[in-house]
N, C-alpha and C positions, 0 to 999 in steps of 0.2 A: 504493499498502498504507499502511496504516495507520505512525502513528509509532512503536508500541509492539506487541507480540504478546505473548500470557502463555502461556507454557507449561509442565506442571502435568507434574513428574514425582516418582520417589524422595518422596512426600508434601510437595516443599515447590512452589510454583509462583513460576517465576524469566521477569522481564520483560527482553525481547529489546528492546530499542531498534533503531531505523534498520530495518526486516529487509530491506527492499528494498535496502539496500547494495551495491554492487557489489566483492564482495570477491576472487574469482577474473578478473582481464578475457579469458584464452582463449575462454573460452567464457559467461563472464557469470553465473557463479555468482554468489550473492546469504549474507549474515549468515546468513540463514533458511537457505539452501542448505547451507553449513555445520554449521549446530544438527540439520537431519535428519540428513544425514549421521549427524552423531556418535550420534545417536537411534539409530539402523540399527543399528549396531554394537555396540550400548551392553552387550551384554554381552561378548563378546569385550575389547572394548577394558577392560572392569571386571573380568574375568578376569586382567589382565598389570598393573596399573598399580592398584586399588582400595586407599588406605589409603596408598597410597608419596607423598611431596612429591613437588610437581614447582616445578619455574621456570617462571614464563614468559615467553613470547617476543610480543614486542604488536607489533599493525599494526594501530590503529585508525580507518587509511585502504586496509587491505587490502595482499594483496601487490605488493610495489614500492613501498607508503609506504614513511613517516618509521618506523625502528622503532626498540623497545630492549630487554633483557631483563631483568625483575622478576622481582628472589628472592623482598623483601617483599613481601605484599599491603598496598592499601592500608588508610588508615586508620579509614575508614569504610566497614564489610564489612555481610553480615548477621547476626543474632544468632546464627545459624544453621551460620556457618560454619565451617568446623574448620582449623586452622592447626596446626603445630607448628617448633618451634628446628630448626633444620641449620644447617652451622657450614660454613665455608671452612676453605681448605689453612692459614690463616694465625689463627684460632681464633675468625672474624669470626664474629657468631651475628645470624641473622634468620629472622623468620618466614614461614616459606613456606607454601603452597596447601596442603593435604592432598585428595587425589583419595581422597575419601572415598564419593563414589556420582556419581552421571548430573547430578545440579543443579549439582554444584560444577564440576562441568565445562562446563558451559550459562552457568554466569557468570561463569567465564571468557572464555567466545568473547563474551559480550558487548560486553565491556573490549576487545576486538580479537587477544585469542589466534590466533594462525596457529600453535603450537607449542609442546608439552608437552613439556619435557626431563626425563627423572625420573628419580629418585637410585634404587638401586640395594637399598635398605634401605625396610621398612614405617616411619610416626610412633612406633608404641612400639617401635621394636625394640630388646633388651635388650643385652648387652654380650655378645661373641663369647666359648662358653666356654673355649677354646682360643685364645686371643689375649692376645699379654704385651705392653706399654705399649711403646710403642713412640720412640724419641727422635731429634730430627734429628741432622745433625752438628755442631751446636752446643751439645748434651748441652742439647736443648728437646725438653718432654714438649710428644709432636703431640696431634692433638686426638682421642679418635676414637671408632669409625663407628658400633659396634653393629653386630647384625649383617648381615651382605649376601648374600643368596639370590640373587643373579644375577650370572654370568657372562656378559662382551659382548665378545664378538668383533667387532672392527669390520675388517673387509675394506678396505683400501683401495686405488683405483688410480694407479697415479704412470703420470704423461707415456705414450702408447703404450700401456697397458692396454686392452684389450676388457672389455667383457662378459662375453666369452665365457672370457675368464682369467679372470675374478671367479668366475663360474662352477666355474671348472675348481679355483680354489684351494678354496672352497667346500663341493666334493668331498672334497677332500684332506683337511681341517681335520675334517672330517665323520669321515673315516678312521681320523686319527689317535683321533682322542676315544671313536670305537668298541672299538678296540683300549685303550682304560685306561678301557672303560668305562663313562663319560659322554656324554646324552644329548646332544645341539644340536639347536638349532630354527633355522630362517631364514626371516628376513624381508629384505624389499628397504629401502634405504634411504630410500627416497622426493629421492634425490638421487645420488648418482652411483654408492655403495657396494654392500655387504651385507652383514648386520651377524647374527651365530649368537651365541643366546642360550645356558644352559641354566640348569637353575633349580636351587640349590643346597641342601642340610642347611641349616639355621639352627646353624652352627656354626663361620662363619668371618669376620673380619672383614677392611674395604676394602684393609690392608696384605696383609694372605695372600689375598684373590684377585687384586689386581696381582700376586702372587710367581708363582702359577697363570699369571697368563695370559704372565706375563713368557719364563716354560719352558715356557710352549705354540708361543711365538711361535718362539721361541730352535731349539727339537723342527723346528716345520716349514721353518724356514729351513734346517737342517740334512739334509733326507730334501729339501727341493725347490730347493736352493740357484738355480739357474737363473732360477723363477718365484714362488720367494716371500721375503719380507725379515723379517728382525725390526730392521731400522737405523731409528733413530730419525731421523737427518740426512737429510736427501731427499739431497742431495750424493751417496751412501753407496750410494742404493736400487737407483739403476741402472734399469731400464723391468719392475721386479718387483711383484708385489701386496706390498704391507707391511701387515702385521697391527698396531693398532695396541694396543699392549699396557695405553696410558697411558687411552685410554678406561676402564679400572677402578681408576685412581686412584683414593683415598678421595678423596669427597668431591665425583664428579666425575658429573653428570650427562649421560644421552644421551637424545637423540631418541623418546621414546616406541611403543610398537607400536600400529597404527592409528591415528596422530595423522598431520593433514594438514601437509604441509610452507606453508613462507607463500613456494610458486612462484605464477606466475599461470596456471601448467597444475593446479593443486589435487592437485600428488603424495599420496599416501601411504604411510607407512612402514609396510607390507603384509606379515605372519604368510602363508607361504603351505607347502603341502606337498613336500615338498623329489623327489616326481614332478613337482612343478609348474615345480622351476627352473631346466628348458634351455627353456622357452616362455612364461616373459614376463618384462618388462623396466621398469625404474624408473616410466618415464616415461605405462606402459598401466597404472596402477595408481591410481584417483584417485576422486575424491569419485561421478563420474559413476559407473562402474563395480564399485569394491570394494562397494558394498551387497551386488550381484547375486550378484557373490563368493562371498560369504560365505551367503546363501541357498542355493544352489546345493550349494554344497561345506561351511558349517558353518564350524569353527574348526581350524583344524591345528595348535591347541597344548594344547588342550582336557583335554588326557589325561596335561599334562607332569607329571611329577614331582620330589622333591628328588632332586642329585645328587650323589657324593663327590668333591670336591674333592683326596682324598687323592692319588690317582694323580699328579694335575700338580704337588704342592706339595713330593712324592717327587724328584719330574725338576727342583725349582727347588732342594729342597736337595745332591743326585748335581751339578748346576749349580757351585754354588757350591763346593762342595769339592772341584771339579777348578781352582778360580779365577778364576771368570767374576766378575765385579764386579757389581755390581747397573747395570741396562737404566737409561738417562738418563731424567729427571721432568723432569712441565713446567717452563714458565719459573718461573709462580705458586706453586710448590712450594721452599718452606725444600730445603738441601744434603741431604741423606742421607747419612747412613754409606752406606759402601762404594758409593760413586756415580760413575760415573769426572768429569771435567772438561765441562760444560757448551755448552764452547767448540766451534764450530765446526769441523770435521777438519782443513780445509783452512787456516782462518783458526790454526789453532794450528802447521801447520807452515809455514807463515808468518814469526808470532813467535818460533819458535824456530829459522830462519835469519834 
């Protein structure tokens, strides 16, 4: 195969170097196979990530090779490439790639991107109209997030949890959200878990969306204490499905819908219909199988509409009024007001003794 091929897409010419390089060793798929996969799912992937900033997970030698996360685009880029300034939890800023169109995605694939981690905001997101200023426990003003328009519910399997257990937890999450008038859609993670998403009305920021996710996780644990948990510390989860509310922490990216995992089997994080949930697994949805599913069944997320987060925020207010503290934050975030100790419970007990 030639050293380079040129792909015409979205009015741009994107050069793909070393198109025959093996990226996924299980079946021998190449860089060009990855390009063709993304072209095959162009419409649904653009429906979910268009104009959102993305963090790049780069594997220039293919899945299983050396890798790194790249928040900042390289200094030398095409003149047409769109970027936007994003902020980390401590306020550090960088220029991130914007998923403006397929040309932008293919440009990143040519760099060896085997994973797009997507912000829950758009590049031009204004400030949320309902969001008050947020301060950390030291009284420092935290960096704003702008409108956050996706709620992302990550169902994470603890040891001993089967995929059937995850399916059951997903259905219970859907039932609760349905009671609250919130339409959630499901996708495989491409790894071990399941993800549920709700498109949101453009009214809330990342701090409010995380508060809603905490409330959802806690209500699910109250209703299904033997099978679902909201406990941050692994030692407290037992053999239960963990609802990882911190995937909604401000400035947090999540592996994108329709994106290909950096695994040798080229698994795809695939949106599916609720009817398909009993039948599919993470491993069978790959770049070799997903395009045919899209051609046959279409995009199961194509009719999503923005949802009202108010019922979950009211549930959050009720929990706080009842005396519950905020749930623990990830370690890279500053200490937050009303947050419990970040010391592992067993260590805290040992230190107390």
